[in-house]
N, C-alpha and C positions, 0 to 999 in steps of 0.2 A: 442680497444678491442670490442668486441661481443655484441650487446645487449640481456639480458638475460631476456627471458619470461617466465612467470609462468605456469607451466603444465597445461592445461585444465582438470579442474574435471568435472566428470560425472555429468550429471542431474537426479534428481531423478526422477522415470518411472512418476509417474503421471505428471511431470511439461511437460516432453515428450510428453507424451498425449497430455495435453491441447495445447501446441504448435502446434503439427499436428492439431488439429480441429480449433485454430485461424487462420493457413496457410490455409486450406482447404475451411474457411469461407471468406479467404482475409484480416482478421483482421489485420491491420498493427501497433497498439499501445498498444500492450502486456510488462508487464512490461521487465525492462532489468533484464537481470540473476545477475547482480551486484545488483542490488536491491534486487531480487528475494532473493537472500541469507542473505540480510541483513532481509530481512521480516522472514525467517525462524530462521536467531537467535533470532528478538527478541521474535517472537511468541513463543519460547522454553522459554525466559525469561518470558512472563506474565504468566505462572504457567497454572492453572485452570480455570483462569478469563476469559472472552468471548472476545472474539478476533471478530473486522469487517473490513468490507472491503466495501467503497464506489466506486462503478463502477469495479465489477466483469469483465467484457467485456468477453471473452471465457475460462476465469478460470486459465488463466497461473499466478495473482499472488493470484488468491486462493491457487491454488496447493502448490505454494511456502510457502504461509501462513500454511496450511497442514501439508505439511512436519516438519516443525519443533513445531506444534500443540502439546500442552505437555499432557500426560495421563489425561484425567478426563476434558481437554479443548474442550469449542465449539467453531464455526467459525461460523460468520452471514456474508452472501454477499449478494448484493444488486443491480441491474442493470435495469435500463429502459428500456432497448430494449428486447424483450420478445425473438428473437432469442437468443441472446446472453446469456441472463438467462436460457433457456431452455438448450444452450449445456452445461451451466456449471452446471444445476441441474442432465443433464446426467451423467456427468464425475463423478459426488458425490452422485448418485442416492444409492447407497447402502453404504453410510458411514453416518451415525446415528450422528455424530458429526459435521457434514455440514450442513447448512440450506442456501438456495439458495432464495431469493426474487426476483420476478421481478416487482418492483414497483421502484418509486420516492426514492431518497436517504434519505429522511425522514422516511421512514419504519423501516429503521435499529434501530430508537430511542427507539423503545417496545424490543429491545434484549438486550439493554446495561444497564448501561454505560460499555465501555469496558476498559478492559488492555492495547489492541493495538488497533489502528484503522488506517487502510490503507483507506486514503483519496486521491483517485485516479479518482474518477468520481466527481459526485451530492456532492455539497458542498463545495468542493476544491476553487473556485472562491468565495466564501462569506468569505473566511478568517476565525480567530479562532474565533469570533462570531457564523458564522452559525453552528461549531462542537463542542465547547468546553463543551456544558454538554451533549454529548455522550461521553466524555473520564475521566475515574473515575480520581480520584487522583492519583497520581504516575503512571499513564498509559500513552502512546508513543501515538504518531500519527506521521504518516509518509506521505510525500509530495514528489513525485517525479517530475521529468521534466525538475527541472527548469538548466537554464546557467549559470554556473559559473561566478560570478562576483569578482575582485579583490578590487572595490571601495566600501566605505560607505558614505552613504547608499547603499545597492546593486543596481545594474544599468541592465536592459535588453532593447537593441536595441535603448541606447541613451538617455533613461529616466529612473527614479528610478521605480524600481521594487515593487509597492506598496503592492502587494500580499506578497512578501517574507519580506518586511520591515515589515509588520504586523506581522507577526509572531514570526520574530526574536525580536522583540521589545514589544510582548505583556506580561504583568508580569504576567499572569496566566501561562505564559510556562517559563520552561529551555529549550533555543531553540538553536539547530547549522544546520551547514551545514555538508553534508558528500558527499566526491566525488563517484560519481558510476560511471564513465569512463571520459574519455578525455572529458573536458570542459562540465561536466553536475553535477549537484549534487543534492542530498535531503536535507528536510528539516527533521531532526528530531526534535520533541520537547515533552519534558515530563511536564504535565500539575502538579502544583502544587497543594502540599496540602492548 
């Protein structure tokens, strides 16, 4: 029996432009399309509440978030790298719904709390304590690029994955892992009221 492969869905034009810019800059750490589709879906569910991104890179994740942003919604993204922030800013220069900050991730705190937060750069390694106050009650945080683990507690490179364990066991959140590719998962956590 032949393997069945899913047809490749077209990418939103803004995502294509962002990917081209990232490639031209030699930036290879943009989010996967599977994560992007998850982000667009969750941004649509966030309603008009603010959506945030910590670590915009060259705007690929930002473009996915914008693709799903609800009418009246706003998106704030921040990156410490001035060149990356400038490239993302240029991509969204004519979009009043998107604010791009060239700053430390903590600068995003003045624009929240967020209904959805893609924690892809600064703040990610600090675990839930670092970013919990940026997320509105009922809001969702997404962290990607984790290696799948079938063990509990989850392991990475033979050791307990303390960051993932912190998110999956924090009592302020209902959290789970979502497969985003072969052997790769994202953490999705909702802040409890």
